[in-house]
C-alpha positions as CSV (number, residue, x, y, z in Angstrom):
1,X,-12.9,0.1,-11.3
2,X,-10.4,-2.7,-10.7
3,X,-7.2,-2.7,-12.7
4,X,-6.2,-6.1,-14.0
5,X,-3.3,-5.4,-16.4
6,X,-1.5,-2.8,-18.4
7,X,-0.1,-2.4,-21.9
8,X,3.5,-1.7,-20.7
9,X,6.1,-4.5,-21.1
10,X,9.1,-4.7,-18.9
11,X,12.8,-4.9,-19.7
12,X,13.5,-7.5,-17.0
13,X,11.6,-10.0,-15.0
14,X,10.2,-8.2,-11.9
15,X,12.1,-10.2,-9.3
16,X,11.3,-7.8,-6.4
17,X,7.7,-7.4,-7.2
18,X,7.2,-11.1,-7.4
19,X,9.3,-11.6,-4.2
20,X,7.1,-9.1,-2.3
21,X,4.0,-10.9,-3.5
22,X,5.4,-14.3,-2.3
23,X,6.4,-12.9,1.1
24,X,3.0,-11.3,1.6
25,X,1.3,-14.6,0.6
26,X,3.6,-16.7,2.8
27,X,2.9,-14.4,5.8
28,X,-0.8,-14.5,5.2
29,X,-0.9,-18.3,4.9
30,X,1.7,-19.6,7.3
31,X,1.8,-16.8,10.0
32,X,-1.8,-15.5,9.9
33,X,-3.2,-19.0,9.0
34,X,-5.0,-17.4,5.9
35,X,-7.6,-15.9,8.2
36,X,-9.2,-19.3,9.0
37,X,-7.9,-19.2,12.6
38,X,-9.5,-16.1,14.1
39,X,-7.3,-16.2,17.2
40,X,-4.1,-16.3,15.1
41,X,-5.3,-13.5,12.9
42,X,-6.2,-11.3,15.9
43,X,-2.9,-12.1,17.6
44,X,-0.7,-11.2,14.6
45,X,-2.7,-8.1,13.9
46,X,-2.4,-6.9,17.5
47,X,1.2,-7.9,18.1
48,X,2.8,-6.9,14.8
49,X,0.3,-4.4,13.4
50,X,1.1,-0.7,13.9
51,X,-0.9,1.0,16.7
52,X,-0.4,4.8,16.4
53,X,-1.0,5.4,20.0
54,X,1.6,2.8,21.0
55,X,4.2,4.5,18.8
56,X,3.5,8.0,20.2
57,X,2.7,6.9,23.8
58,X,-0.6,8.7,23.6
59,X,-2.9,5.7,23.9
60,X,-3.8,4.6,27.4
61,X,-1.9,1.5,28.5
62,X,-4.3,-1.4,29.1
63,X,-7.0,0.0,26.7
64,X,-8.7,-2.9,25.0
65,X,-9.9,-2.6,21.4
66,X,-12.3,-5.3,20.0
67,X,-11.0,-7.2,17.0
68,X,-14.0,-9.4,16.4
69,X,-14.7,-13.0,17.3
70,X,-14.4,-12.2,21.0
71,X,-10.7,-11.1,20.6
72,X,-9.3,-7.8,21.8
73,X,-6.1,-5.9,21.3
74,X,-4.6,-4.3,24.5
75,X,-2.4,-1.3,24.2
76,X,1.0,-2.0,25.7
77,X,4.6,-0.6,25.6
78,X,6.4,-3.7,24.3
79,X,9.7,-2.8,22.7
80,X,8.7,-4.6,19.5
81,X,6.2,-1.8,18.9
82,X,8.9,0.3,17.3
83,X,9.2,-2.4,14.5
84,X,5.5,-2.4,13.7
85,X,5.6,0.3,11.0
86,X,7.6,-2.2,8.9
87,X,6.1,-5.5,10.1
88,X,2.6,-4.2,9.5
89,X,3.4,-3.8,5.7
90,X,3.4,-7.6,5.4
91,X,0.2,-8.4,7.3
92,X,-3.3,-8.3,6.1
93,X,-6.8,-8.6,7.6
94,X,-8.7,-10.7,5.1
95,X,-8.6,-12.5,1.7
96,X,-10.1,-9.5,0.0
97,X,-7.4,-7.2,1.6
98,X,-4.4,-9.2,0.4
99,X,-5.8,-10.1,-3.0
100,X,-6.6,-6.4,-3.7
101,X,-3.2,-5.3,-2.6
102,X,-1.5,-8.0,-4.5
103,X,-3.4,-7.2,-7.7
104,X,-2.4,-3.5,-7.5
105,X,1.2,-4.4,-6.8
106,X,1.4,-6.8,-9.7
107,X,-0.2,-4.5,-12.2
108,X,1.8,-1.4,-11.4
109,X,4.9,-2.6,-9.5
110,X,6.7,-4.3,-12.3
111,X,7.1,-1.2,-14.5
112,X,8.2,0.9,-11.5
113,X,10.8,-1.7,-10.6
114,X,11.9,-1.8,-14.3
115,X,13.1,1.8,-14.2
116,X,14.6,1.7,-10.7
117,X,16.4,-1.6,-10.5
118,X,15.8,-4.1,-7.8
119,X,17.7,-2.7,-4.9
120,X,16.4,0.8,-5.4
121,X,12.8,-0.5,-5.7
122,X,13.1,-2.3,-2.4
123,X,14.3,0.9,-0.7
124,X,11.6,3.0,-2.4
125,X,8.9,0.5,-1.4
126,X,9.9,0.4,2.2
127,X,10.4,4.2,2.5
128,X,6.9,4.8,1.0
129,X,5.5,2.4,3.5
130,X,7.1,4.2,6.4
131,X,5.9,7.5,5.1
132,X,2.4,6.0,4.9
133,X,2.6,4.8,8.5
134,X,3.8,8.2,9.6
135,X,0.9,9.9,7.8
136,X,-1.6,7.8,9.7
137,X,0.2,8.5,13.0
138,X,0.1,12.3,12.3
139,X,-3.6,12.2,11.5
140,X,-4.6,10.2,14.6
141,X,-1.6,9.9,17.0
142,X,-3.7,8.6,19.9
143,X,-5.5,5.8,18.0
144,X,-5.4,2.4,19.8
145,X,-6.5,0.6,16.5
146,X,-3.9,-1.6,14.9
147,X,-3.1,-0.9,11.2
148,X,-2.0,-3.7,8.8
149,X,-1.5,-4.0,5.1
150,X,0.8,-3.3,2.2
151,X,-1.5,-0.6,0.7
152,X,0.6,2.3,2.1
153,X,3.7,1.1,0.3
154,X,1.8,0.1,-2.8
155,X,0.3,3.6,-2.9
156,X,3.8,4.9,-3.3
157,X,4.2,2.7,-6.3
158,X,0.9,4.1,-7.7
159,X,2.2,7.6,-7.3
160,X,5.4,6.8,-9.1
161,X,3.5,5.1,-11.9
162,X,1.3,8.1,-12.4
163,X,4.3,10.3,-13.1
164,X,6.2,7.8,-15.1
165,X,3.5,6.4,-17.3
166,X,0.4,8.6,-17.3
167,X,-0.6,7.7,-20.8
168,X,-0.2,3.9,-20.7
169,X,-3.4,2.1,-21.2
170,X,-4.6,0.1,-18.2
171,X,-7.2,-2.6,-18.5
172,X,-9.8,-2.3,-15.8
173,X,-12.8,-4.4,-14.8
174,X,-15.7,-2.0,-14.8
175,X,-18.9,-2.7,-12.8
176,X,-22.2,-0.8,-13.2
177,X,-25.0,-2.7,-11.6
178,X,-25.3,-5.9,-13.6
179,X,-23.1,-4.5,-16.4
180,X,-19.5,-6.0,-16.2
181,X,-16.9,-5.3,-18.8
182,X,-13.1,-4.9,-19.3
183,X,-12.3,-1.5,-20.7
184,X,-9.0,0.2,-21.5
185,X,-8.3,3.7,-20.0
186,X,-5.2,5.9,-19.5
187,X,-3.3,5.2,-16.3
188,X,-3.7,8.9,-15.2
189,X,-7.5,8.4,-15.2
190,X,-7.4,5.2,-13.2
191,X,-4.9,6.5,-10.6
192,X,-6.4,10.0,-10.2
193,X,-9.8,8.3,-9.7
194,X,-8.3,6.1,-7.0
195,X,-6.5,8.9,-5.1
196,X,-9.6,11.1,-5.4
197,X,-11.6,8.5,-3.6
198,X,-9.0,8.3,-0.9
199,X,-9.1,12.1,-0.4
200,X,-12.9,12.1,-0.3
201,X,-12.9,9.5,2.4
202,X,-9.9,10.9,4.3
203,X,-10.7,14.6,4.5
204,X,-13.7,14.2,6.9
205,X,-11.4,12.3,9.3
206,X,-9.4,15.5,9.8
207,X,-12.3,17.0,11.8
208,X,-12.8,13.9,13.9
209,X,-11.0,14.1,17.2
210,X,-12.0,10.6,18.5
211,X,-9.2,8.2,19.2
212,X,-10.8,5.5,17.2
213,X,-11.3,7.7,14.1
214,X,-8.7,5.6,12.2
215,X,-10.8,2.5,12.5
216,X,-11.5,0.8,9.2
217,X,-9.5,1.6,6.1
218,X,-6.4,3.7,6.8
219,X,-6.9,6.1,4.0
220,X,-4.3,8.6,5.2
221,X,-1.7,6.0,5.0
222,X,-2.8,5.6,1.3
223,X,-2.6,9.3,0.8
224,X,0.8,9.7,2.5
225,X,2.2,6.7,0.6
226,X,0.9,8.1,-2.7
227,X,2.5,11.5,-2.0
228,X,5.8,9.9,-1.1
229,X,5.8,8.1,-4.5
230,X,5.2,11.4,-6.3
231,X,7.9,13.1,-4.4
232,X,10.6,10.4,-4.4
233,X,10.4,9.0,-7.9
234,X,13.0,11.3,-9.4
235,X,15.5,10.2,-6.7
236,X,15.1,6.5,-7.4
237,X,14.9,6.2,-11.2
238,X,18.0,4.7,-12.7
239,X,19.1,6.6,-15.9
240,X,20.8,3.5,-17.3
241,X,17.6,1.5,-17.1
242,X,15.8,4.3,-18.8
243,X,18.3,4.2,-21.6
244,X,18.1,0.4,-21.8
245,X,14.3,0.6,-22.2
246,X,14.6,3.1,-25.0
247,X,17.2,1.0,-26.7
248,X,14.8,-2.0,-26.6
249,X,12.0,0.1,-28.0
250,X,10.0,-0.1,-24.7
251,X,7.8,2.7,-23.7
252,X,9.9,5.5,-22.0
253,X,8.6,7.4,-19.0
254,X,6.6,10.5,-19.7
255,X,8.5,13.8,-20.0
256,X,6.1,15.2,-17.4
257,X,7.9,13.1,-14.7
258,X,11.0,15.3,-15.1
């Protein structure tokens, strides 16, 4: 199920949501060369992606991890490693990766921004991304595998949306073999289905003690970011914007959020 839109208009133009999408796109195209230069993609992933074992110091220095196309990422103790939990949020590994993240942020981010305000939404987004990174570190602190992507921060947006607008209708692209159709379902169904898949994928990793167990999709970053969104939403919502939405006749957040 791929969400493509929702039936939930906003009070103001989502400046931050659009800005984040532009920044992510610019980094992908101008810094990571849109994935067409494998050396540049590998270098940015290795240098500015988050390596849990480098943050904790538990990965062996000099350990080389293959990144494909003959490239490797070598564990080091460069001072910039401390910045990678933030820089990794703006990097991606493929066109599918950035387009998928961008779609989820566009569908769900504008309404969360609408009840927080721009500055609060920026802080909320970054905090959820940092919690997501911490979650991945806690699950596999010795991993030498670099993690990139905005999905941890966006997962926080999804958690916030679930509490704010559980009954809003979300239009999803539904695939079943050759059957393809756009259907409308409640947000709670879409988002609980999504986090359920993350949990089903992530729970087996808890029993894996290998240092490369975090290779592939960093599902515990998704789970941690989603949990942060659920926990932090009440702290970041702006009551004045809630009142303004109600005055304009826009859909108010669910009472279950409070």
